VEXNUPA-253269 format. One line per field, with one value per atom (N, C-alpha, C): x, y, z. Coordinates in steps of 0.02 Angstrom, whole numbers, m for minus. Layout:
<atoms>
px [X|...] .
py [Y|...] .
pz [Z|...] .
</atoms>
This chain:
<atoms>
px [1553|1603|1643|1650|1685|1749|1804|1868|1894|1908|1934|2005|2035|2103|2101|2143|2142|2163|2135|2152|2223|2240|2308|2351|2413|2460|2473|2432|2437|2463|2514|2540|2490|2484|2438|2474|2468|2504|2455|2480|2440|2383|2391|2338|2277|2289|2234|2201|2242|2214|2168|2191|2149|2085|2092|2032|1982|2005|1960|1929|1968|1940|1885|1897|1846|1783|1791|1734|1695|1731|1699|1661|1690|1656|1593|1596|1537|1482|1501|1451|1420|1462|1436|1390|1407|1366|1297|1295|1230|1189|1221|1185|1157|1197|1174|1115|1119|1065|1001|1008|950|918|959|933|898|928|897|829|825|761|709|728|681|657|704|686|639|652|610|539|536|470|431|465|432|409|451|433|371|368|310|247|253|195|170|216|196|166|195|168|97|85|17|m31|m7|m50|m68|m18|m31|m76|m66|m109|m181|m191|m258|m289|m249|m274|m297|m260|m278|m345|m355|m418|m476|m464|m517|m537|m488|m502|m540|m522|m556|m630|m645|m715|m752|m718|m749|m765|m720|m732|m796|m804|m864|m927|m922|m979|m999|m949|m963|m995|m972|m1002|m1075|m1091|m1161|m1204|m1180|m1219|m1226|m1173|m1177|m1229|m1231|m1281|m1351|m1359|m1424|m1447|m1403|m1420|m1436|m1399|m1407|m1476|m1507|m1573|m1629|m1612|m1663|m1715|m1693|m1740|m1792|m1774|m1819|m1866|m1843|m1882|m1902|m1891|m1903|m1976|m2023|m2094|m2118|m2074|m2093|m2077|m2126|m2114|m2057|m2053|m1999|m1930|m1923|m1859|m1842|m1892|m1880|m1857|m1889|m1868|m1796|m1779|m1710|m1661|m1681|m1636|m1623|m1675|m1667|m1620|m1628|m1584|m1511|m1500|m1432|m1403|m1443|m1419|m1402|m1444|m1429|m1364|m1354|m1292|m1232|m1240|m1185|m1167|m1219|m1206|m1171|m1192|m1161|m1087|m1073|m1004|m962|m990|m952|m938|m986|m974|m918|m916|m862|m795|m793|m731|m709|m756|m738|m710|m740|m715|m644|m631|m563|m513|m533|m487|m475|m527|m518|m475|m480|m443|m377|m360|m297|m295|m354|m356|m380|m391|m416|m490|m511|m581|m620|m683|m724|m700|m718|m695|m736|m703|m740|m794|m854|m909|m942|m980|m1015|m1075|m1074|m1123|m1153|m1215|m1249|m1224|m1187|m1158|m1212|m1269|m1323|m1348|m1354|m1376|m1324|m1260|m1206|m1208|m1214|m1216|m1277|m1335|m1396|m1389|m1361|m1350|m1303|m1250|m1202|m1235|m1275|m1310|m1358|m1395|m1444|m1409|m1350|m1314|m1288|m1279|m1254|m1311|m1374|m1431|m1440|m1409|m1414|m1372|m1323|m1280|m1310|m1279|m1301|m1245|m1262|m1327|m1343|m1408|m1429|m1412|m1376|m1356|m1414|m1416|m1465|m1432|m1471|m1444|m1481|m1444|m1472|m1442|m1486|m1463|m1521|m1512|m1565|m1564|m1509|m1502|m1519|m1550|m1567|m1513|m1472|m1421|m1357|m1301|m1235|m1192|m1173|m1140|m1064|m1032|m960|m932|m875|m843|m801|m819|m787|m805|m775|m794|m847|m908|m963|m955|m931|m925|m871|m816|m763|m786|m823|m848|m898|m940|m986|m948|m894|m854|m822|m800|m770|m819|m879|m929|m951|m959|m977|m924|m860|m806|m807|m817|m816|m877|m935|m994|m984|m957|m946|m895|m844|m797|m831|m876|m914|m959|m991|m1034|m993|m935|m892|m870|m862|m838|m893|m956|m1013|m1057|m1082|m1128|m1192|m1227|m1287|m1341|m1342|m1391|m1364|m1307|m1278|m1307|m1273|m1297|m1240|m1258|m1213|m1253|m1229|m1264|m1220|m1250|m1216|m1252|m1215|m1245|m1203|m1235|m1202|m1223|m1174|m1188|m1137|m1160|m1115|m1097|m1032|m1006|m961|m991|m952|m928|m863|m834|m816|m843|m830|m895|m893|m947|m919|m957|m933|m981|m953|m989|m966|m1010|m993|m1023|m980|m1001|m984|m1035|m1026|m1051|m1017|m1040|m1025|m1059|m1045|m1014|m967|m934|m875|m827|m771|m721|m718|m673|m600|m557|m485|m445|m384|m342|m305|m276|m244|m184|m147|m88|m109|m163|m186|m209|m246|m269|m210|m160|m103|m57|m46|6|m20|m82|m104|m166|m210|m276|m273|m231|m227|m165|m133|m75|m99|m75|m98|m78|m123|m113|m107|m128|m132|m206|m225|m295|m303|m359|m376|m430|m447|m502|m478|m415|m389|m391|m411|m412|m467|m516|m571|m556|m501|m484|m421|m416|m357|m316|m345|m307|m296|m340|m331|m392|m447|m508|m498|m473|m462|m408|m357|m303|m331|m372|m401|m446|m484|m527|m485|m433|m391|m358|m334|m299|m347|m408|m454|m478|m493|m515|m459|m398|m340|m333|m346|m340|m392|m446|m496|m482|m425|m407|m440|m467|m499|m458|m489|m455|m506|m482|m523|m496|m538|m519|m553|m516|m542|m543|m599|m606|m631|m593|m612|m588|m625|m607|m626|m578|m594|m654|m700|m759|m814|m803|m852|m879|m834|m855|m808|m828|m785|m826|m797|m826|m776|m797|m755|m782|m741|m760|m727|m767|m741|m753|m699|m704|m683|m726|m712|m723|m677|m685|m734|m772|m815|m780|m750|m709|m732|m723|m734|m802|m801|m862|m912|m888|m934|m975|m941|m977|m1027|m1008|m1052|m1115|m1104|m1161|m1208|m1180|m1221|m1259|m1226|m1259|m1317|m1306|m1359|m1420|m1407|m1462|m1499|m1460|m1492|m1534|m1510|m1547|m1613|m1608|m1668|m1719|m1695|m1741|m1775|m1737|m1766|m1817|m1804|m1851|m1915|m1903|m1961|m2003] .
py [m856|m824|m879|m872|m921|m888|m922|m896|m942|m914|m953|m930|m966|m947|m880|m833|m767|m771|m726|m724|m697|m651|m622|m651|m651|m677|m624|m625|m575|m610|m583|m614|m607|m661|m661|m631|m566|m532|m508|m468|m445|m399|m363|m320|m360|m414|m457|m491|m511|m543|m494|m431|m382|m367|m365|m353|m409|m471|m527|m529|m511|m508|m455|m397|m344|m366|m398|m422|m475|m519|m571|m541|m490|m457|m422|m388|m355|m404|m460|m511|m541|m555|m583|m534|m469|m418|m414|m416|m415|m477|m535|m596|m594|m568|m563|m514|m458|m410|m441|m481|m514|m562|m602|m648|m611|m554|m515|m487|m463|m436|m491|m551|m606|m626|m628|m644|m592|m527|m473|m478|m492|m499|m557|m612|m669|m653|m616|m597|m551|m506|m461|m500|m551|m592|m628|m656|m689|m639|m579|m527|m509|m501|m486|m542|m604|m662|m666|m656|m659|m602|m543|m486|m500|m526|m543|m597|m647|m701|m674|m626|m598|m562|m522|m486|m534|m586|m635|m671|m691|m724|m677|m613|m565|m561|m557|m554|m619|m676|m740|m743|m718|m716|m677|m619|m579|m615|m650|m688|m743|m778|m831|m801|m742|m710|m693|m668|m653|m716|m769|m831|m862|m857|m884|m848|m781|m742|m760|m770|m789|m855|m904|m970|m968|m926|m923|m898|m856|m828|m860|m906|m936|m975|m1014|m1057|m1016|m955|m913|m873|m853|m806|m835|m899|m926|m924|m916|m914|m843|m794|m724|m705|m676|m655|m604|m560|m509|m542|m595|m629|m662|m691|m723|m670|m612|m558|m538|m530|m511|m566|m629|m684|m686|m674|m673|m616|m558|m501|m518|m550|m568|m619|m668|m718|m686|m640|m605|m566|m533|m495|m542|m600|m648|m674|m690|m716|m663|m600|m547|m539|m544|m536|m596|m656|m714|m710|m684|m674|m624|m572|m523|m555|m598|m633|m678|m713|m755|m714|m654|m610|m587|m571|m551|m607|m668|m724|m737|m729|m741|m687|m625|m570|m556|m596|m585|m524|m502|m445|m381|m381|m321|m315|m262|m254|m225|m206|m177|m107|m83|m17|36|93|147|175|185|215|266|312|363|330|329|291|335|322|359|335|376|357|344|377|367|295|268|198|151|166|123|122|181|184|149|157|124|48|22|m50|m75|m37|m58|m59|m8|m7|m65|m78|m134|m202|m210|m274|m285|m230|m236|m236|m235|m230|m294|m349|m411|m411|m365|m360|m314|m313|m272|m227|m164|m131|m119|m116|m105|m33|m21|47|88|152|199|239|256|294|360|414|481|514|535|569|608|673|715|717|697|699|630|632|569|546|593|575|614|577|606|562|589|549|555|497|493|438|452|402|355|291|243|172|124|54|41|31|25|m30|m89|m146|m132|m99|m85|m32|18|69|38|m8|m43|m80|m115|m152|m106|m46|2|22|43|66|8|m52|m110|m124|m121|m135|m85|m21|30|22|5|m6|m67|m121|m181|m169|m129|m111|m72|m27|11|m35|m83|m131|m174|m196|m239|m201|m135|m96|m70|m86|m59|m114|m103|m152|m157|m214|m226|m172|m142|m90|m20|m16|49|75|124|155|159|147|158|197|256|300|315|309|325|383|434|491|509|541|561|633|675|746|776|817|855|921|935|996|1031|1076|1112|1065|1059|1017|947|930|865|832|766|729|691|690|658|602|544|489|484|495|496|434|395|336|346|351|366|309|296|246|271|241|257|197|166|106|120|74|77|132|154|207|184|230|216|277|264|320|345|406|438|398|366|327|268|234|177|199|254|279|298|329|353|297|247|198|129|111|42|33|81|71|49|82|67|26|m3|m45|m113|m136|m200|m259|m308|m371|m361|m303|m294|m294|m336|m341|m346|m320|m326|m379|m416|m464|m536|m545|m612|m654|m717|m763|m748|m706|m692|m635|m599|m543|m556|m518|m525|m461|m405|m343|m309|m321|m288|m247|m252|m215|m140|m112|m40|m18|m59|m42|m38|m86|m87|m26|m7|52|115|123|183|185|128|126|145|120|135|207|232|302|348|332|373|372|314|309|353|371|416|489|502|570|592|545|562|543|545|527|504|468|447|481|522|556|523|512|476|523|525|559|507|495|442|458|433|442|378|349|287|295|247|249|294|333|380|357|340|318|344|332|348|378|428|456|447|414|403|445|492|538|515|491|473|532|567|627|611|626|613|676|690|751|740|793|794|838|809|846|833|884|877|849|788|757|745|728|714|775|834|896|912|901|915|872|807|761|780|796|816|880|929|992|980|934|918|889|843|811|862|907|958|1005|1022|1066|1033|967|931|927|918|915|982|1038|1104|1121|1100|1111|1070|1006|963|988] .
pz [m1895|m1938|m1974|m2039|m2080|m2107|m2097|m2121|m2175|m2234|m2291|m2307|m2354|m2375|m2412|m2393|m2425|m2498|m2539|m2610|m2620|m2577|m2581|m2526|m2537|m2488|m2435|m2383|m2330|m2267|m2238|m2176|m2119|m2081|m2023|m1963|m1954|m1901|m1847|m1802|m1745|m1767|m1822|m1846|m1867|m1904|m1925|m1865|m1818|m1758|m1721|m1713|m1679|m1719|m1786|m1827|m1819|m1819|m1812|m1742|m1691|m1623|m1620|m1651|m1651|m1687|m1745|m1782|m1743|m1709|m1669|m1611|m1578|m1522|m1545|m1603|m1629|m1647|m1679|m1696|m1633|m1583|m1520|m1485|m1489|m1457|m1489|m1556|m1591|m1576|m1573|m1557|m1486|m1439|m1370|m1364|m1403|m1402|m1431|m1484|m1513|m1463|m1429|m1378|m1322|m1301|m1246|m1268|m1330|m1355|m1359|m1381|m1384|m1315|m1266|m1198|m1168|m1183|m1158|m1188|m1253|m1285|m1254|m1240|m1209|m1139|m1101|m1033|m1033|m1082|m1086|m1104|m1146|m1162|m1099|m1060|m998|m949|m946|m901|m920|m985|m1008|m993|m1002|m988|m914|m871|m798|m776|m806|m789|m809|m870|m893|m848|m830|m787|m720|m692|m627|m632|m685|m693|m705|m744|m757|m692|m653|m589|m542|m544|m501|m519|m585|m606|m591|m599|m582|m508|m466|m394|m378|m411|m399|m423|m479|m504|m455|m428|m378|m316|m295|m236|m248|m309|m325|m324|m356|m358|m289|m248|m180|m139|m146|m110|m133|m198|m225|m196|m193|m168|m93|m56|17|38|m4|14|m26|m72|m115|m77|m28|9|47|67|106|62|3|m38|m106|m118|m185|m207|m160|m178|m193|m186|m198|m270|m305|m375|m381|m330|m333|m331|m292|m289|m355|m388|m453|m503|m502|m547|m534|m470|m453|m474|m463|m481|m556|m595|m668|m688|m657|m672|m656|m599|m579|m627|m648|m695|m763|m785|m849|m844|m787|m776|m775|m743|m739|m808|m848|m915|m957|m951|m990|m970|m905|m883|m905|m903|m926|m1001|m1039|m1111|m1122|m1081|m1086|m1071|m1020|m1003|m1060|m1091|m1148|m1206|m1216|m1269|m1253|m1190|m1170|m1182|m1166|m1176|m1250|m1291|m1363|m1396|m1371|m1402|m1366|m1316|m1281|m1238|m1213|m1168|m1201|m1266|m1300|m1288|m1254|m1238|m1296|m1282|m1334|m1351|m1411|m1432|m1396|m1379|m1346|m1392|m1365|m1401|m1356|m1386|m1347|m1313|m1247|m1208|m1153|m1137|m1083|m1015|m980|m916|m863|m869|m821|m825|m885|m894|m865|m878|m852|m776|m745|m672|m643|m677|m654|m656|m710|m716|m661|m648|m596|m527|m513|m448|m442|m495|m493|m485|m516|m510|m440|m401|m333|m282|m306|m261|m220|m241|m202|m140|m136|m78|m24|33|88|112|127|118|44|29|m40|m59|m113|m131|m158|m139|m167|m223|m274|m331|m338|m341|m348|m410|m456|m516|m545|m553|m580|m656|m686|m759|m789|m847|m880|m928|m952|m1001|m988|m985|m983|m1029|m1086|m1138|m1131|m1135|m1126|m1172|m1203|m1246|m1203|m1202|m1156|m1177|m1143|m1148|m1095|m1116|m1069|m1018|m1040|m993|m941|m961|m912|m862|m886|m839|m790|m815|m770|m716|m735|m687|m636|m658|m612|m558|m580|m531|m486|m514|m473|m421|m440|m392|m334|m350|m299|m252|m281|m239|m194|m222|m182|m126|m140|m87|m31|m50|0|41|7|43|90|68|111|174|168|225|270|252|288|317|376|408|367|376|337|347|407|420|406|374|356|291|262|200|149|86|29|m23|m40|m87|m147|m206|m269|m301|m321|m355|m416|m464|m526|m542|m557|m568|m616|m663|m707|m672|m674|m644|m695|m734|m784|m839|m846|m898|m872|m814|m784|m762|m755|m725|m665|m611|m549|m529|m516|m486|m414|m367|m296|m262|m229|m192|m119|m76|m5|38|92|141|211|260|330|365|329|354|399|397|444|427|365|346|342|319|311|333|358|377|315|322|265|239|284|263|221|239|200|131|128|63|19|49|10|m13|30|17|m4|15|6|m38|m38|m68|m141|m181|m252|m270|m221|m234|m259|m317|m343|m299|m294|m257|m182|m157|m85|m67|m19|0|75|100|171|181|127|131|141|157|168|105|113|56|6|25|m20|m68|m58|m100|m141|m197|m240|m244|m223|m220|m287|m336|m401|m421|m383|m401|m402|m345|m341|m390|m399|m446|m518|m537|m604|m614|m562|m567|m580|m541|m548|m616|m640|m705|m762|m761|m816|m813|m753|m748|m770|m752|m774|m850|m881|m954|m989|m955|m983|m967|m935|m916|m851|m813|m750|m690|m632|m570|m518|m468|m411|m349|m317|m256|m197|m144|m85|m25|8|73|122|175|220|290|339|409|447|483|520|566|563|605|581|528|502|434|389|323|269|207|149|94|60|m1|m58|m111|m170|m228|m250|m304|m368|m416|m482|m528|m548|m588|m660|m707|m778|m819|m865|m906|m963|m978|m1037|m1088|m1138|m1185|m1256|m1297|m1369|m1386|m1415|m1440|m1384|m1325|m1269|m1252|m1249|m1234|m1289|m1352|m1408|m1405|m1392|m1388|m1331|m1272|m1215|m1230|m1265|m1282|m1330|m1379|m1426|m1391|m1344|m1308|m1264|m1232|m1190|m1233|m1293|m1338|m1361|m1377|m1398|m1342|m1280|m1223|m1211|m1218|m1208|m1262|m1325|m1379|m1369|m1347|m1335|m1278] .
</atoms>
């Protein structure tokens, strides 16, 4: 605030003093509000950066786990053609995921645009990418095409995370089964295991809590949270049925709305005509 000599001869009394105090308070208030908004914007940028870093590290951890498993069995199976085929598939999957991570870093966390994608293909790829773990997941699906508007790479990561969680909770000689089925206006991806299971309190209070993990130093606690957040963004939900010592069923429910239903109907009509 700049004060100059007045043009008129006005006495400097208490009224002018109060007016100047009010003007100074208002100016200070606006400056303080501007500084607070700038600080908030900066804090949100850091929050977004840390959030992206956590998700990137989580995917890198999974990639390292896949490569470590591949190396651990290479000496025993490296002369088998089937092992070479599986190793090539794992490497291709790893390269694709690393390219996705690089894209996320270049775009500041903005993923690929949602497109109408065959969910059956996405689920099949996710199951195949987890086939190197134990127990090997089985996939059951009577339908060849279920079309859904989504980000294919993110949906693949969701299904992979849920399958890996089921494998981690299940003994090597146990079972992990993945199935996909359309039910009216919804599609359900069901992941079942006969592992250690969870109690109701853990499912309700801890399972989807970010940065909480039961895997010690090997876990980051954001896989299940990321799955829930993305499925919710599609208008769906994840329902958990679990019992300690019996196993867990994870129901991923997604709506088929508008264009998705039209595309599925068109494909079903073409199949019936053919």
